[in-house]
C-alpha positions in Angstrom: 126.2 93.8 151.1 122.4 93.8 150.5 121.4 90.6 148.7 119.5 92.5 146.0 122.4 94.9 145.3 124.9 92.0 145.1 122.5 90.0 142.9 122.2 92.9 140.3 126.0 93.3 140.2 126.7 89.6 140.1 124.2 89.0 137.2 125.9 91.6 135.0 129.3 90.0 135.5 127.9 86.5 135.3 126.8 86.9 131.7 130.5 87.0 130.7 131.6 84.4 133.3 128.8 81.9 132.7 129.4 81.8 128.9 132.9 80.8 129.7 131.8 78.3 132.3 129.6 76.5 129.7 132.7 76.2 127.6 134.3 74.4 130.6 137.0 77.0 131.0 135.8 79.2 133.8 138.7 78.7 136.2 137.8 79.1 139.8 140.9 77.6 141.5 144.1 75.7 140.8 145.5 73.6 143.5 148.0 70.8 144.1 146.5 67.7 145.5 147.5 64.1 146.1 144.5 62.5 144.5 140.9 63.5 143.5 138.7 60.8 142.1 141.5 59.0 140.4 143.2 62.1 138.9 147.0 62.0 139.4 148.9 64.2 141.8 149.2 67.5 140.0 147.4 70.8 139.6 143.6 70.6 139.3 141.2 73.2 138.0 137.8 73.5 139.6 135.1 75.2 137.5 131.4 75.5 136.7 130.4 73.7 133.6 127.5 72.4 131.5 129.8 70.0 129.7 128.3 66.7 130.9 126.0 66.8 127.9 123.0 65.6 129.8 121.0 68.3 131.6 120.2 71.9 132.0 122.3 72.0 135.2 125.5 73.9 135.5 127.7 71.8 137.7 131.1 71.9 139.4 133.8 69.9 137.7 137.5 69.1 138.0 140.1 68.7 135.3 143.9 69.0 134.8 145.1 72.2 133.3 145.5 70.6 129.9 141.8 69.6 129.9 142.3 65.9 130.5 140.8 64.0 133.5 137.5 65.9 133.3 134.9 64.8 135.7 131.7 66.3 137.2 131.6 66.4 141.0 127.9 67.4 141.1 125.4 65.9 138.7 122.7 64.9 141.1 119.8 67.0 139.8 119.4 67.2 136.1 115.8 68.4 136.2 113.5 67.1 133.5 110.5 67.4 131.4 107.8 65.3 129.7 107.9 62.2 132.0 106.5 59.0 130.5 105.9 55.9 132.7 107.3 52.6 131.5 104.7 49.8 131.0 105.8 48.1 134.3 105.3 51.2 136.3 108.8 50.8 137.9 110.6 53.5 135.9 110.0 56.5 133.6 111.8 58.2 130.8 112.3 62.0 131.0 113.9 64.6 128.7 116.3 67.3 129.7 117.9 70.2 127.9 121.7 70.4 127.7 122.7 74.0 128.2 126.1 73.4 126.7 125.1 71.9 123.3 121.6 73.4 123.1 120.2 69.9 122.5 117.8 67.7 124.5 118.8 64.5 126.2 116.9 61.5 127.5 117.2 59.8 130.9 115.6 56.7 132.5 115.0 56.9 136.2 113.3 54.8 138.8 109.9 55.5 140.3 111.6 57.0 143.4 113.8 59.3 141.3 116.9 57.1 141.7 118.8 54.8 139.4 119.2 57.4 136.7 120.7 56.4 133.4 121.6 58.7 130.5 120.2 57.2 127.3 121.6 57.6 123.8 120.1 60.1 121.4 118.7 63.6 121.1 115.9 65.7 119.8 114.7 63.5 116.9 115.5 60.2 118.5 113.1 58.2 120.6 113.4 55.9 123.6 111.2 52.8 123.6 108.3 52.6 126.1 110.4 50.7 128.6 113.5 52.9 128.1 115.7 49.9 127.2 116.1 50.8 123.5 116.5 54.0 121.6 115.7 54.6 117.9 118.2 57.1 116.4 117.6 58.6 113.0 120.7 58.3 110.8 121.3 59.9 107.4 119.5 57.2 105.5 118.6 54.5 108.1 117.5 54.0 111.7 119.9 52.8 114.4 118.3 50.9 117.3 120.7 51.0 120.3 120.3 49.7 123.8 120.5 51.9 126.9 124.3 51.6 127.0 124.7 52.7 123.3 125.4 49.3 121.9 124.0 48.8 118.3 121.2 46.3 118.3 119.9 46.6 114.7 120.0 48.8 111.7 116.7 49.5 110.0 115.7 51.1 106.7 112.6 53.1 105.6 111.8 55.4 102.7 113.7 55.8 99.5 117.2 57.1 99.0 116.1 60.7 98.3 113.5 60.8 101.1 114.0 62.8 104.3 112.8 62.3 107.9 110.1 64.7 108.9 109.9 64.1 112.6 110.9 61.7 115.4 109.8 58.1 115.3 106.9 56.8 117.4 107.2 53.4 119.2 104.3 51.0 119.5 103.6 50.0 123.2 104.9 46.5 122.6 108.2 48.0 121.2 107.8 45.9 118.0 107.1 48.7 115.5 108.2 52.3 114.7 106.1 54.8 112.8 107.7 57.9 111.4 106.8 60.6 108.9 108.9 60.7 105.7 109.1 63.5 103.2 109.1 62.2 99.6 110.6 64.4 96.9 109.6 64.2 93.3 110.3 66.3 90.3 107.0 68.1 90.6 106.0 68.0 94.3 106.9 67.1 97.8 104.6 65.2 100.1 104.6 63.4 103.4 104.0 59.7 104.0 103.9 57.5 107.1 106.2 54.5 107.2 105.7 51.5 109.5 109.0 49.9 110.4 109.1 46.5 112.2 111.9 46.6 114.8 112.8 42.9 114.1 114.2 43.9 110.7 111.3 42.8 108.4 110.6 45.1 105.4 109.2 48.5 106.1 106.1 49.7 104.3 103.9 52.8 103.7 100.7 52.9 105.7 99.5 56.5 105.0 99.9 58.9 102.1 99.4 62.5 101.3 100.3 64.7 104.4 99.0 62.0 106.9 101.7 61.8 109.6 101.5 59.3 112.5 100.0 60.3 115.9 99.9 57.3 118.2 99.6 53.5 118.3 96.7 51.9 120.1 97.5 50.3 123.5 97.4 46.8 122.1 99.8 47.9 119.2 97.4 46.6 116.6 96.3 50.0 115.2 98.0 53.3 114.2 96.2 56.6 114.4 97.3 59.2 111.8 95.8 62.6 111.1 93.3 61.2 108.7 92.7 57.6 109.5 93.1 54.5 111.8 95.1 51.7 110.1 95.9 48.2 111.2 99.6 47.5 111.5 99.3 44.8 108.9 97.9 47.4 106.5 94.8 45.3 105.7 92.2 47.5 107.4 91.9 51.3 107.2 89.1 53.5 108.7 89.0 57.1 107.4 88.2 59.5 110.2 85.4 62.1 109.9 84.2 65.1 111.8 86.1 67.2 114.3 88.8 64.7 115.1 90.5 65.6 111.8 91.3 69.0 113.1 91.8 68.0 116.7 94.6 68.3 119.3 96.1 66.0 122.0 94.6 62.7 120.9 94.7 59.7 123.3 93.6 56.1 122.9 91.3 54.4 125.5 93.0 51.3 127.1 90.8 48.9 125.1 91.7 50.6 121.8 88.1 51.2 120.9 87.8 54.9 121.5 89.9 58.0 121.1 89.7 61.1 123.3 90.8 64.5 121.8 90.6 68.2 122.3 88.2 69.8 119.8 89.3 72.5 117.3 87.4 75.1 119.5 88.1 73.5 122.9 86.3 70.8 124.9 87.2 67.2 125.5 85.6 64.8 122.9 85.4 61.0 122.7 84.8 59.1 119.4 84.8 55.4 118.3 88.1 54.7 116.6 86.4 53.5 113.4 84.0 56.4 113.3 85.6 59.7 114.0 82.4 61.6 114.8 83.1 62.9 118.3 80.8 63.5 121.3 81.6 66.4 123.7 82.1 64.9 127.2 83.4 68.0 129.0 84.0 71.7 128.2 87.4 73.3 128.7 88.1 76.9 129.8 90.9 77.2 127.3 89.9 78.6 123.9 91.7 79.8 120.7 95.4 79.2 120.5 95.5 78.0 124.1 93.9 74.7 123.2 97.1 73.5 121.6 98.7 73.4 125.0 96.1 71.2 126.7 97.5 67.9 127.8 95.4 64.8 127.6 95.8 61.2 128.9 93.4 58.3 129.3 93.6 56.5 132.6 94.3 52.7 132.7 90.7 51.9 134.0 89.2 53.3 130.8 86.7 55.4 132.7 88.8 58.4 133.6 90.6 61.0 131.5 93.2 63.4 132.9 93.5 66.7 131.2 95.5 69.8 132.0 94.8 73.4 131.1 95.9 76.8 132.5 94.2 76.4 135.9 95.5 72.9 136.6 95.1 69.2 136.2 91.6 67.7 136.1 90.1 64.3 136.2 87.0 63.6 134.0 84.7 60.7 134.6 83.8 59.7 131.1 80.5 58.0 132.0 79.0 60.7 134.2 80.8 63.7 132.8 81.9 64.8 136.3 85.1 66.8 136.5 87.2 67.4 139.5 90.4 69.4 139.9 93.3 67.3 141.1 96.0 69.9 141.5 96.9 73.4 140.3 100.6 72.6 140.0 100.1 71.1 136.5 99.3 74.0 134.2 99.2 73.1 130.5 101.3 70.1 131.3 101.4 66.6 129.7 100.0 64.1 132.3 101.3 60.5 132.2 99.4 57.8 134.1 101.2 55.1 136.1 100.1 51.8 134.6 98.3 50.7 137.8 96.4 54.0 138.0 97.8 55.0 141.4 99.6 58.2 140.2 100.0 60.7 137.5 103.4 62.2 136.6 104.0 65.6 135.0 106.7 68.2 134.6 106.8 71.9 135.6 109.7 74.2 134.8 112.3 71.5 135.1 110.7 69.6 137.9 109.1 66.2 137.6 106.3 65.8 140.1 104.0 62.8 140.9 100.4 63.3 142.1 99.1 60.3 144.0 95.4 59.3 143.5 92.8 59.8 144.6 93.9 62.7 146.9 96.4 64.3 144.6 99.2 64.5 147.1 102.3 65.8 145.3 105.8 64.2 145.5 108.9 65.8 144.1 110.8 63.4 141.9 113.6 65.4 140.2 114.5 69.0 139.5 114.3 71.8 139.1 117.7 72.0 137.5 120.3 73.6 139.8 123.1 75.8 138.6 126.5 76.1 140.3 129.0 78.9 140.4 132.0 80.3 142.3 133.7 77.1 143.6 136.5 77.5 146.2 138.8 75.0 147.8 139.1 74.4 151.5 142.6 74.9 152.8 143.0 71.1 153.4 141.9 70.5 149.7 139.4 67.8 150.7 136.3 69.9 150.1 135.0 72.4 147.6 132.3 75.0 148.5 130.1 76.7 145.9 126.9 78.6 145.3 124.0 76.7 143.8 120.4 77.7 142.9 117.7 77.7 140.2 116.9 79.8 137.1 120.5 80.4 136.2 121.0 81.6 139.8 118.6 84.5 139.3 116.1 83.2 141.9 117.4 84.7 145.1 115.1 82.5 147.2 116.9 79.4 146.1 120.5 80.6 146.4 122.4 78.4 148.8 125.9 77.3 149.7 126.9 73.6 149.1 130.0 71.6 149.9 131.3 68.4 148.2 134.3 66.2 148.6 137.0 66.3 145.9 135.9 62.9 144.7 132.3 64.0 144.2 130.8 62.4 147.3 129.2 63.9 150.3 127.3 66.7 148.5 125.6 68.7 151.3 123.6 71.9 151.5 124.9 74.2 154.3 122.2 76.8 154.0 120.9 79.9 152.2 123.6 82.2 150.9 126.2 82.8 148.2 129.9 83.5 147.5 131.5 81.0 150.0 135.1 81.8 151.1 
């Protein structure tokens, strides 16, 4: 059958089948086997599922007919977005989207893409800069857990009738959390920023009146909010002026003295942190609503800014104003510098890529998320074969047949194709 004809027919049927697969009940085969990854000798069901709760990927899993003994056989490629390098440059934290629950998840992975670890938390929770702790927002308190989920400390902020208004922000040294809190009164509702010491000392308000937190300085001594820069001890506060108050994508310089931002009408600006009156250092092609998608990150040397707009990722020399294009692969992405300045990580449609400097050579780290469907058992029951591809298996160029052992090992791509028998 012509691939395009098969693809059209298969997509129509798959809308029904895939919904069931995500519920972990799309049965592909039931067999009797002696052992499969520790599951006792009885009938096993092989099916496509998004039930691992950790990625976009739809994988192949096994379970007993009663639903017990569930285990994923394929979970090697969760894809990812929004990579952020850890301070030591040896790992990064990425986010994924769980197609089963509709919620995001966080993972820590090594600089080579290996040693992946699913972290606790979801959309309004925040991993620490090194990925070793996660701040989870409870109903009235903040739970700090380690990467394994063990409770480290319970913190409090706000009043009993206050509500969280966004995820917390970690200081680079992992000693403080800043988070926006909505305070309700009889006559009005307004937003304040709370500073929460992670060691359990009392929390306090550092910004009032619709002034949410933006980012800590690299030395963790200052907190940038929409309207001001405030020391973490609350003793010094600089009110910002000029264009920075209506800016986008703010980023601190490594020495904490300057802030780069995207102006309200485009362009990259730099201002002294205690001033707020910005100087245009480079124009941007993006205008209007598109400026809200520009990504911005200050390099560790303090002389270079990476910014991304529609045409790609650019490097700006702050002193000379020279701009050069590093790669077109990063369009409206959020660049993250490796702490030693040797590379920039970014995401693109479920992929995490690393561009080495100065040449900009790209290296694929994880993703894009791969979806699986149509598992079938080999007659000897030692292998499963299945179709795998990207974009919910709608991209015909990536459709391929894979095999995997019944214990989940030996995942191997056989070649392009679909519908193994």
